[in-house]
C-alpha positions as CSV (number, residue, x, y, z in Angstrom):
1,X,11.0,-9.1,-13.0
2,X,8.5,-6.7,-15.0
3,X,9.3,-3.2,-15.0
4,X,7.2,-0.9,-12.5
5,X,5.5,2.5,-13.9
6,X,4.4,4.9,-11.6
7,X,1.8,6.8,-13.5
8,X,-0.1,10.0,-12.2
9,X,-3.5,9.8,-13.8
10,X,-6.4,12.3,-14.1
11,X,-9.9,11.2,-14.1
12,X,-12.1,13.5,-15.7
13,X,-16.2,12.8,-15.2
14,X,-18.0,13.2,-18.8
15,X,-21.4,14.5,-19.0
16,X,-22.8,11.3,-20.6
17,X,-21.0,9.4,-18.1
18,X,-17.8,7.5,-17.3
19,X,-14.6,9.2,-17.0
20,X,-11.8,10.4,-19.8
21,X,-8.5,9.5,-18.1
22,X,-5.2,11.3,-19.0
23,X,-1.7,11.3,-17.6
24,X,0.0,14.8,-17.2
25,X,3.5,13.4,-17.9
26,X,2.6,11.3,-20.9
27,X,0.9,13.7,-23.3
28,X,0.1,10.7,-25.6
29,X,-1.7,8.5,-22.8
30,X,-5.5,8.8,-23.3
31,X,-8.3,6.2,-22.3
32,X,-11.8,6.2,-20.9
33,X,-13.9,4.1,-18.5
34,X,-17.7,3.8,-17.3
35,X,-16.6,2.4,-14.1
36,X,-13.5,2.3,-12.0
37,X,-13.2,-1.6,-12.9
38,X,-13.3,-0.5,-16.6
39,X,-10.5,2.2,-16.1
40,X,-8.0,-0.1,-14.4
41,X,-8.2,-2.6,-17.5
42,X,-8.0,0.2,-19.9
43,X,-5.0,2.2,-18.3
44,X,-3.2,-1.0,-18.6
45,X,-4.0,-1.3,-22.4
46,X,-3.4,2.7,-22.6
47,X,0.1,2.5,-21.1
48,X,1.1,-0.3,-23.2
49,X,0.1,1.5,-26.3
50,X,2.0,4.7,-25.1
51,X,4.9,2.7,-24.6
52,X,4.9,1.3,-27.8
53,X,4.6,4.9,-29.1
54,X,7.8,5.9,-27.4
55,X,9.6,3.1,-28.4
56,X,8.8,3.4,-32.0
57,X,9.8,7.2,-32.4
58,X,12.9,6.7,-30.0
59,X,11.4,8.9,-27.5
60,X,12.7,8.8,-23.8
61,X,10.4,8.2,-20.8
62,X,10.1,10.8,-18.0
63,X,12.3,9.2,-15.5
64,X,9.9,9.7,-12.7
65,X,7.5,7.4,-14.8
66,X,9.6,4.0,-14.0
67,X,10.7,2.6,-10.7
68,X,13.0,-0.1,-10.2
69,X,11.4,-3.2,-8.6
70,X,14.4,-3.8,-6.2
71,X,13.9,0.0,-4.7
72,X,12.9,-0.1,-1.3
73,X,10.2,0.7,-0.5
74,X,7.8,0.8,-3.5
75,X,5.0,3.5,-3.1
76,X,1.9,4.0,-5.1
77,X,-1.5,5.2,-4.6
78,X,-4.6,3.3,-5.5
79,X,-8.1,4.4,-5.6
80,X,-11.1,2.6,-4.1
81,X,-14.8,2.8,-4.7
82,X,-17.3,1.9,-2.8
């Protein structure tokens, strides 16, 4: 089973439109998106790139980032836009 990551995200509106997306527990994490749909896709890509950086430099991930898929219950927040 894939690893689960619980990722707090900050979406900062940009004057020209869209959002810059950062993660307070992963300073290397940075992406953007014009819409919520874009952000969801881009967050996955940015997380993969950030994990590669941590692996390459043999840096430990923050413990609060990962969650065992066998733990009960698994909690997460999801942003819905109407």
